[in-house]
N, C-alpha and C positions, 0 to 999 in steps of 0.2 A: 120644452126646451131644457128644463131642469133635469128631466128624466134622461134625455139624450146625453146631457153633460155627465150625468152619473155613470151612464153606460160607458162613455168614452174613457172617463177617468178609471173606472173599474177595469176596463179592458187593458188600458195602459199599464195599470198596476199589475195585472195578471201577467201581461207579456214581460214586464220588467222583472217580476218575481221569477217567471219561467226562465228568462235569459240569465238572470242572476244565479239561478240554480244550474241551468243546462250548460252554460259556457264553462264554468269551472270544472263541472263534471266531465265534459268532453275533453277539455284541455289537459286535465290531470289524470284521466283514466289510463290505466296501464294497457299496453298493447302486447299481445302474445308474441314472443320471439319466433322467427322463422326457422323451421327445421331444415336440415340439409337433405337434399336428394342425392344420394351417393351414386356416382357414375361407375360403369364397369371399367376396370383397369386391365389393360392388356398385359399379360405376363410373358416374359421371354420364353422361347422354346429352345431346347438344346438337342443336338444330335447325339445319339448314344455313342459311347466310347467303343473303339475297335481294339480289343485287347487280345494279344496272342499268348495263349497258355501252352506250356510244354505238354507233350502227350504222355508224360510219365509223372509219377509222384503226386504230391498234393501241394498246391500253391495258393496263397491269398495275398491280397494287397489292400491296404487302407491308407488313411492320411490323417495327419495331425489336424484336429479341429473337426473331424467327422467321426461320428460314433460307429463302432463295429467295422465290418468288412465291406469294402467297395465292390470287390469282385473276387471270385475264387474258382478253383477247379480241383478235382480229385476228391479224396475221401474227407468226410466231415467227422470221422471217428478219431479217438485219441491214438496218436502214433508216436513211436520213439523219436526223441528230439536230440539225442547225442549231446554234444558239448554246448548246445544252446542252453542246457541246464545251468551252465555257469553264469548266465545272465540272472537267473533266479537266485543263485547263490550270492551274487554281488548285490542285488536289490535287497534281499532279506538281511544280509550282513550290514549294509548301509542303513537299513531301517533300525537295526539294533545299535550300531555304532556310527552315528551320522558323521559325515565329512563334508565340509563346505568346499566349493571350488576354490582352488589356490592353496588349500591346506594339505600338508603331507600326512597329518594325523599322527597318532602315537607311534613310537618305535616298537617293533615286535622282534624280540630276540629269538632267532631260529634255534631249535633244540634238537635233542636226539629223536624226539617224536616226529618232528618235521623230516628228519633224515630217514626215519622209518617209512613215512608216507612215500618218500622218493623211491626207496628200494622196492617197496611193494608195487608201485606203479610201473617201475621198470620191469619187474617180473611178470606183470600182467600185460605188458605191451602198450601201456598208456602213454600219452603225451606228457613229457616231463621237462623241467628245467632243474639243473643241479641245486643242491642245498649245501650250504657251508655252515655247519653247526657253530653257534657262537656269534655269527654275523647278525647285526641288527638292521632290519629294513623297515621302512615306514608302511603304514596301512595302505597308502596310495600305491606304493611300489608293489605290495602284495596283490592289489587289484590288477595292476598292469601285468604281472606275471601270470595271473589266472586268466585274463581276458585276451591279451595279445598273442602269446604263443600257445594259449589254451593248455597251460600246465595243470594236469590233474592233481599233482602233489600239492601245488599251492592253493588249489580250490579246497582240498582237504584241510590244509593249514589254516585257511581263512575261516572255514566253518568251525574248526576247533578253537581258534583264537576268539572268535566273536561270541560263541555260545558255550564253550567248555568241553563239548563232546559232539560227535556226529549225531547221536540220538537227540540231544537237545536242539541241534540245528534242524533236524527233520521235524520235530514237534513244532518249532517256531515257524518253519516254512509252511506246514499245513495250515496253521492259523493265518499266516500272512496271505496265502492264496485264497482261503475262504473269505477273508475280509474284503478281498478285491473281486469277488465273484468268479474266480478262476477255478471252479469246481472240477472241470474236466482235466486239469493238470495234476499229475502225480510226480513227486520228486522222491526218489528212494536213495539217492546218494548225491553229494555235492558236485560231482565231476561230470556226470552224463555217461560214464562207462557202462552202466547197467541199462539194458533195453527197457526196463520197467519205468524209466524216466520218460513220461509221455505227456502229450498235450494235443489240443485240437488247433486247427487253423484260426478259429475265432479267438481262443485264448492267446495264441502266439502273437496275433496282431496287437492285442492289448498289452502283452509283455513288451513288444517292440515300442509301443507308445510310452510305457512306463520307463523304459531304458532311455529313450530319446529325451524325455522330460527330466531325467536325472542328470544334472550338469556334469557330475564327476564321471559317470559311466559314459555319457555321450562324448566327453572330451577324450577319454582313454581309447574308446573303440575307433575314433577317427584318427588315431596316431599310427603312422606306418611302422615306427620302431621306437624303442626306448632303451636307454642304458640304465641298468639297475646296479648301483655301486656295490661292489663286493660280490656280485652274483654273475651277471652276464648282460650282454646286449641282446635284446629279444626283438623278433620281427612279428608283425601282425599276420596272422594266417589268412586274413580276408584278402584274397588276390583281386577282388572286384573293387577294392577301396580306391577312390579317386577316379573311377571310370563311370561315365554316365551319371555323374552327380552323387555317387554312392559315398557315404561317410560312416558306414557301420553296417551291421552291429556285431554279429558273432557267427562264426562257422561251427559246423559239427559234422563228424564223420563216424559212422559205426556200421558194422555189417548189417544189423537189423534196421538201421535208419537210412542207409545210403548217405549221399552227400547232401548236407543241409546248410541253410543260411537264413539267419534272421537279419533283415536288411532295412536300411533307411537311406533316402536320397533326397536332395534339395534341388528345386527348380524355380526359376523366375517366370511367373505367369502374370501378365497384366499389371506389372508393378508390385506384385506381392510374391512372397516365397511360399511355395507349396512343398511340404515335406511328406513324401510317400514313405510308408512303412509296410513291412510284410514278412512273409515266411515262405520258404520253399523246403520241402522234405522229399527224400527219396530220389535225389539226383543220381545219374549214372556215373558221373565223374565231375571233378571240380570245374574243368573248362566248359563242359556242356551245360552245367548248371549256371555258370556265370553268363554264358551267352543267352540262355533262356530268360534269366532275370533281366538282362539288359533289354531284350525285346519286350518283355512285360512292362518295364518301366517306361519305355518310349511310348507304347500304346496307352498306358494309363495316364501319363502326364498330358497327352494330347486330348484326353477327355476333360481336362480342366480348362475352362474358358472364362474370360471376363465378359459378363453380361450386364447390359444396362437395365436397371430395374425401373427407373423413372427419370424424366428430364424436368428441369426447372420450368415452371409455367404450365406443366401438363395439367389439364382439368381433372379434378378428382370428385367434386361435388358441386351442386348448384343450390342457390338460395333465391327464393322469391317471396317478398313481403306481401301482406294483405293490401298495401297501398300501391303495389305495382313496381316497387323498386326491386332490382335483382343484382346478384353478384355471383361470381364463380370462385370456388375454393380451388387453389392450384398448389402443386408441389412447390415448396419454397426453395428446393435445391435439387440438383441432379445427383443420382447415386448409382454406382455400378458396384459389382462384387465379383470376385473370382470364385467359381464354384464348380463342383463335379457334375458331369453330364447327367448322372442319374439322380441328382438331388431334386427333391420336390420344392416348388416355389409357390407360396400362397401369400395373399395380401389381405389385411384387415384395415378398413378405414374407420377411424373414430373421430367423428366430427361433432362440434358443439352447435347448439342452437344459437342464432344471432338475432339481436334486436337492431342495434346500430353498430357500425364499424367502419374503420378507415381502411383504405387499401394497404395491404401488407400486414394487417392484423392477423395474429395467429388464431386459427379456429379448430385446431386439432392436429392429428398426426395419422400417418399411414405406416403400418408395420408389415414388413416383408419377412416371412419365415422361409429361410433358405437352408434346407437341411436342418441342422440343429442350431443354426444361428439366426438372430433377429436383427434386422436392419430397420431403423426408425427414421422417417423423414417428416418434418413438420409441414403442415399445409396452412395456407393463408389466403385472405381475400384478394382478388385481383382488382377490385373496384370498391368504392365506398358504398355503404348503406346508410342513408341519412334519415333523420326524423321527418315524418310526412308533413309537419307543419300544422298550424291551427285550423286553416281552412279545410283541409282534408278531414281532420278530426271533427270539425263542426258539421260537415256534410255527410259523414259516414258513421252515424251512431251505432248502426247495426254491427259494424266491425269491432266496436269497442265493448258492447254489452251483450 
């Protein structure tokens, strides 16, 4: 009897000690969080753009917010650019002598040297606006004279005023072009009269982008006409201005270059503004070139579409815990984007591991790469993941240790 009692007491003590050790251990043991099983995300598909290119010359089109050229036709070699050169002259001069939008800039007194530039350009058959020696005009007005009527003499005056000489201007221009990766562009005079002023379609699209992004230049080239006090009222040579959304940028005409245009145009697509930019070289005449660019723009803008990347509540990943609880990670919001038909779209889901969580808890994000843009959408749990409770812990030691 005594021995049996000892056994019972010993067993009870052993069980008590075991439970005293086992219960806290199971109740307090950490549980590994559940990893996410990422689901396949269906990406939108877009039909290719149908662009009509002219059968002559070299033409390229791009868009603000998109690197490089969207589409092109014709030669990829460096070609004469005529008075498109003056956009380079304006950009380089403004880099040396910055001018904020709304500012007239310093006054520039026209001298006998400016009158000489005028006489020389008249003798060469260049595009000119008269000079009145002794009259003072603003920096902004000189840019207007150079860009709107494409006055060669005022392009020379601008280069001389900003840099002290044409040679200094050319040196600064080469450095400016190199710094911006425009190695295929060569500028040999500030006017574009020389056929040795050349560029490629790729470089010209980038120059158009730089011009559009410069508020002073983009304002001037969108102006149909301007009155320059003491000089003249001048008209914009861009006869495509205001047609088919066109708001710039610069014409050019030269025997070796044909009829040329560096252009920009704005369109509303899916609640956003799409700004197309581009260049056309080697046109047969101004009217034919304008019609070709209009057709090109219509086809290009049709290639921009608003596409839905993801809808709110769309499943993105799944969680399943070792105790059988589960939840789905879903997109927290819907997201659409206006993009070009040829832009690549990829998605990366970055999800966190989850131990416990409430419905609506953020568990990561999904990132869409659309061309050169990134669109980020948060993801969240659609249902809670709760603690399994003490009974599950007590009954499933193998899941804990």
